[in-house]
C-alpha positions in Angstrom: -90.7 -47.4 -12.6 -89.2 -44.8 -10.2 -88.4 -46.2 -6.8 -87.4 -44.1 -3.8 -86.1 -45.9 -0.7 -85.9 -44.0 2.6 -84.9 -40.8 0.9 -83.8 -37.9 3.1 -82.6 -34.4 2.3 -81.1 -32.3 5.1 -80.1 -28.7 4.7 -77.8 -27.0 7.3 -76.3 -28.3 10.4 -76.9 -28.2 14.2 -79.8 -26.1 15.4 -80.3 -24.6 11.9 -80.7 -28.1 10.4 -83.9 -28.5 8.2 -85.2 -31.9 7.1 -86.7 -31.1 3.7 -87.4 -34.8 3.1 -87.6 -37.2 6.0 -87.6 -40.8 4.9 -89.6 -40.9 1.7 -90.3 -44.4 0.3 -92.3 -44.4 -2.9 -93.0 -46.2 -6.1 -94.0 -44.3 -9.2 -95.3 -46.5 -12.0 -94.5 -45.7 -15.7 -97.0 -44.0 -17.9 -99.0 -42.3 -15.1 -100.0 -38.8 -14.2 -98.8 -38.1 -10.7 -99.5 -34.9 -8.7 -97.6 -33.9 -5.6 -99.4 -31.5 -3.2 -98.6 -29.9 0.1 -98.2 -26.6 1.9 -95.3 -24.3 1.1 -92.2 -25.7 2.7 -93.6 -29.2 2.9 -90.9 -30.7 0.7 -92.8 -31.3 -2.5 -90.5 -29.3 -4.8 -87.5 -30.9 -3.1 -89.0 -34.3 -3.8 -89.4 -33.3 -7.5 -85.8 -32.2 -7.6 -84.6 -35.5 -6.2 -86.6 -37.5 -8.8 -85.2 -35.2 -11.5 -81.6 -35.6 -10.3 -81.4 -31.8 -9.8 -80.2 -32.2 -6.2 -78.4 -34.9 -4.2 -79.9 -37.0 -1.5 -78.5 -36.8 2.0 -79.3 -40.5 2.3 -81.4 -43.2 0.7 -81.6 -44.4 -2.9 -83.4 -43.5 -6.1 -83.7 -45.9 -8.9 -85.2 -45.5 -12.4 -85.6 -48.7 -14.4 -83.0 -50.3 -12.1 -80.5 -47.4 -12.5 -79.3 -45.9 -9.2 -79.4 -42.3 -10.2 -78.4 -41.1 -6.7 -75.1 -42.9 -7.2 -74.1 -41.7 -10.7 -71.0 -39.6 -11.3 -71.7 -36.0 -12.4 -71.0 -36.6 -16.1 -73.3 -39.7 -16.3 -75.9 -37.9 -14.2 -76.0 -35.0 -16.7 -76.3 -37.5 -19.6 -79.2 -39.3 -17.8 -81.1 -36.0 -17.2 -80.7 -34.9 -20.8 -81.9 -38.2 -22.3 -84.6 -39.2 -19.8 -86.2 -36.1 -18.2 -88.0 -33.0 -19.5 -88.5 -30.1 -17.1 -91.3 -27.5 -17.1 -91.1 -24.7 -14.6 -93.5 -22.0 -13.4 -90.9 -19.3 -14.3 -90.3 -20.9 -17.8 -86.5 -20.5 -17.6 -86.3 -19.7 -21.3 -83.6 -17.6 -23.0 -85.5 -14.3 -23.6 -83.3 -13.1 -26.4 -83.4 -16.4 -28.3 -86.1 -17.4 -30.7 -88.7 -20.0 -30.1 -86.8 -22.4 -32.3 -83.5 -21.7 -30.6 -85.1 -22.4 -27.2 -86.8 -25.6 -28.2 -83.7 -27.1 -29.9 -81.4 -26.2 -27.0 -81.5 -29.7 -25.3 -80.6 -31.3 -28.7 -77.7 -28.9 -29.1 -76.4 -30.0 -25.7 -76.8 -33.6 -26.8 -74.8 -33.0 -29.9 -77.7 -33.7 -32.3 -77.1 -32.9 -36.0 -78.4 -29.4 -36.9 -80.8 -30.5 -39.6 -82.3 -33.3 -37.5 -82.7 -31.2 -34.4 -84.4 -28.4 -36.4 -86.8 -30.9 -37.8 -87.6 -32.3 -34.4 -88.1 -28.9 -32.9 -90.2 -27.7 -35.8 -92.6 -30.6 -35.4 -93.1 -29.8 -31.7 -93.5 -26.1 -32.3 -96.2 -26.9 -34.9 -97.9 -29.4 -32.6 -98.1 -26.8 -29.8 -99.7 -24.1 -32.1 -96.6 -21.9 -32.2 -95.6 -22.1 -35.9 -96.2 -18.4 -36.5 -93.9 -17.6 -33.6 -91.1 -20.0 -34.5 -88.6 -17.3 -35.4 -89.9 -14.7 -32.8 -87.8 -13.9 -29.7 -89.3 -15.5 -26.6 -89.5 -12.1 -24.8 -92.2 -11.0 -27.3 -94.6 -13.9 -26.3 -97.4 -14.1 -23.8 -97.2 -16.2 -20.6 -99.3 -19.0 -22.1 -97.1 -19.0 -25.3 -93.9 -19.1 -23.2 -95.2 -22.1 -21.3 -96.0 -23.9 -24.5 -92.4 -23.2 -25.6 -91.1 -24.7 -22.4 -93.3 -27.8 -22.9 -91.9 -28.2 -26.4 -88.4 -27.9 -25.1 -89.1 -30.5 -22.5 -90.5 -32.9 -25.1 -87.9 -32.4 -27.8 -85.5 -35.2 -26.6 -88.4 -37.6 -26.3 -87.9 -38.2 -22.5 -89.7 -40.9 -20.5 -90.4 -38.6 -17.6 -91.8 -35.0 -17.6 -91.4 -33.0 -14.3 -93.7 -30.0 -14.0 -93.2 -27.6 -11.1 -96.2 -25.3 -10.7 -96.5 -25.0 -14.5 -99.9 -23.1 -14.4 -98.9 -20.8 -11.5 -98.3 -17.7 -13.7 -101.1 -18.4 -16.2 -104.7 -17.2 -16.5 -107.5 -19.8 -16.3 -107.7 -20.4 -20.1 -104.0 -20.9 -20.6 -103.7 -23.0 -17.4 -106.4 -25.3 -18.7 -104.6 -25.7 -22.0 -101.4 -26.6 -20.2 -103.1 -29.2 -18.1 -104.8 -30.7 -21.2 -101.3 -30.9 -22.8 -99.9 -32.7 -19.8 -102.8 -35.2 -19.9 -102.2 -35.7 -23.6 -98.5 -36.4 -22.9 -99.5 -39.1 -20.4 -101.8 -40.7 -23.0 -98.7 -41.2 -25.2 -97.0 -43.4 -22.5 -94.9 -40.9 -20.7 -94.8 -40.3 -16.9 -95.8 -36.8 -15.8 -95.1 -35.7 -12.3 -96.7 -32.4 -11.3 -96.1 -30.3 -8.3 -99.0 -27.9 -7.6 -100.9 -25.9 -5.1 -104.0 -26.1 -7.3 -106.3 -28.8 -6.0 -108.4 -28.9 -9.2 -105.2 -29.5 -11.2 -104.1 -32.2 -8.7 -107.3 -34.1 -9.1 -106.7 -34.5 -12.8 -103.8 -36.8 -12.0 -104.1 -40.6 -11.7 -102.3 -40.5 -8.4 -102.0 -37.7 -5.9 -99.2 -37.7 -3.2 -99.6 -35.3 -0.3 -96.4 -34.3 1.5 -96.3 -32.9 5.0 -93.1 -31.9 6.8 -91.0 -33.9 4.5 -93.1 -37.1 4.9 -95.8 -38.8 2.8 -99.1 -37.9 4.5 -101.3 -39.9 2.1 -101.5 -41.3 -1.5 -104.8 -41.2 -3.4 -105.3 -43.2 -6.6 -108.1 -42.6 -9.0 
């Protein structure tokens, strides 16, 4: 379970101060599909970054399975992220001159995984996501939908407990967007927690729980 207690994130000082998150207290159960919605500037991506340990809280605590991730030193925090969290972004953030294989295996290289073992793990995910014929192609030759599948494979390759997806369908056409949402639902069915930030209300409704953020606060939580 992910537990946030009175989490606040403040940018700037004095009159220019912005409260991106203003006292978020929230429990996210394991193995659920969570969507976070809200207008631009509401704080939803900031909340995702806090859960993913990509940014520091100004105050409050964040625990995952009893571990205070807001209190970890930088080396332990990096280790936690690499082992426990997979990230999927709207802009993909792939290395365009690297092959599909090289992009997917990158988290395992960072983790110091043996080359043969990491290639095997990456290959299985590439095959699962229907990209076997692209395995040795450079990412800059792929379509948007194919790039997002590469980023999903990269997110899954370390077998994380939590997948964080920030507007993963934002740059995709309807067909590819549906495929990505189906993949996220499939990942949840395997016992992982998926947390999705989206502007798309249809995508949000496919989640088990939807959290609406307004002005850095929780406006409502809807369970299905």
